[in-house]
C-alpha positions in Angstrom: -25.3 -6.6 -7.7 -22.3 -9.1 -8.9 -20.1 -7.7 -11.7 -20.9 -10.0 -14.5 -18.0 -12.3 -15.6 -15.8 -11.2 -18.9 -16.8 -12.9 -22.1 -14.5 -15.9 -23.2 -14.9 -14.9 -26.5 -11.9 -12.8 -26.7 -9.8 -15.8 -25.3 -11.9 -18.6 -27.6 -10.6 -16.4 -30.6 -7.4 -16.1 -29.7 -7.0 -19.5 -28.8 -8.8 -20.3 -32.5 -5.9 -18.0 -34.1 -3.2 -20.0 -32.4 -4.6 -23.2 -33.2 -4.8 -22.2 -37.1 -0.8 -20.6 -36.8 0.0 -24.0 -35.4 -1.7 -25.9 -37.5 -0.2 -24.2 -40.6 3.4 -25.3 -39.4 2.1 -28.6 -40.7 0.0 -28.0 -43.6 2.6 -25.6 -45.1 5.7 -26.0 -43.1 8.2 -24.7 -45.9 7.9 -20.6 -44.9 8.6 -21.7 -41.3 11.9 -23.4 -42.2 13.3 -20.5 -43.5 12.5 -18.4 -40.4 14.5 -21.0 -38.4 18.1 -19.8 -37.7 21.2 -22.1 -39.1 22.9 -21.9 -35.8 20.0 -23.6 -34.0 20.9 -27.6 -33.8 18.9 -30.5 -35.5 16.5 -29.9 -38.5 14.7 -26.5 -39.1 11.6 -28.7 -39.8 11.9 -30.1 -36.4 12.0 -27.0 -35.0 9.1 -25.9 -37.6 7.1 -28.8 -35.7 7.5 -28.0 -32.7 7.1 -24.5 -32.4 3.3 -25.8 -34.4 2.8 -28.2 -31.2 3.6 -25.1 -29.1 1.1 -22.8 -30.6 -1.3 -25.3 -30.2 -0.3 -26.4 -26.7 -0.9 -22.5 -25.8 -4.3 -22.3 -27.5 -5.6 -25.8 -25.8 -4.4 -23.7 -22.4 -6.3 -20.5 -23.0 -9.2 -22.4 -24.4 -9.6 -24.1 -20.8 -10.7 -21.9 -18.5 -8.7 -23.5 -15.8 -6.0 -22.9 -17.4 -6.5 -19.6 -19.3 -4.6 -17.2 -17.1 -1.2 -19.0 -17.6 -2.3 -19.8 -21.4 -2.9 -16.1 -21.9 0.9 -15.3 -20.6 2.3 -18.0 -22.4 0.7 -16.7 -25.6 2.2 -12.9 -25.2 5.6 -14.9 -24.3 5.2 -16.6 -27.9 4.4 -13.5 -29.6 7.2 -11.9 -28.3 9.7 -14.8 -28.7 8.7 -15.1 -32.5 8.9 -11.5 -33.5 12.6 -12.0 -34.3 11.7 -15.0 -36.9 8.9 -12.7 -38.2 11.5 -10.0 -38.8 13.9 -12.3 -40.3 11.3 -13.3 -42.7 10.2 -9.8 -43.6 14.4 -8.9 -44.3 14.6 -12.2 -46.6 11.8 -11.1 -48.5 13.0 -7.9 -49.4 16.5 -9.1 -49.9 15.4 -11.8 -52.3 13.2 -9.3 -54.1 10.2 -11.7 -53.4 6.6 -10.7 -55.2 5.4 -7.3 -53.8 2.2 -9.0 -52.1 4.6 -11.6 -50.1 6.8 -8.7 -49.0 4.1 -6.5 -48.0 2.6 -9.2 -45.8 5.8 -10.1 -44.0 6.0 -6.3 -43.3 2.4 -5.9 -42.5 2.7 -8.4 -40.0 5.3 -6.7 -38.1 3.4 -4.0 -36.2 0.8 -6.7 -35.5 2.8 -8.6 -32.8 2.4 -5.9 -30.4 -1.5 -5.8 -30.3 -1.4 -9.6 -30.0 0.7 -9.3 -27.0 -1.9 -7.1 -25.4 -4.7 -9.1 -26.4 -2.8 -12.4 -24.7 -2.2 -10.5 -21.6 -5.9 -9.1 -21.7 -7.0 -12.5 -21.9 -4.7 -13.4 -19.2 -5.9 -10.6 -16.8 -9.4 -11.4 -17.4 -9.2 -14.8 -16.6 
């Protein structure tokens, strides 16, 4: 008896999450602009849009069965790469005494990066 193929549902959910995140870079770019280090060349908005396109591109790679394996790896690398930006956002929120809810959200996101990396690698491995 053949082993059933793994469900594509985890991949589709991850692709949806990345698509939503990528779209938010265009819908509400200001919070993302604030995460961009001033040392990077060009405008923060250009980097915000480029990272939104990257998230949507990775989502597309995950959504397509033929590129899911590469997309899962790309998602894991993306989540690792954006971790410093999330740390910066949390530190800035604490320093600027942002509203308590926002400070809590920025801190709460930090430990969630690692399950996202694991989820991405699981999607890669099940492709």
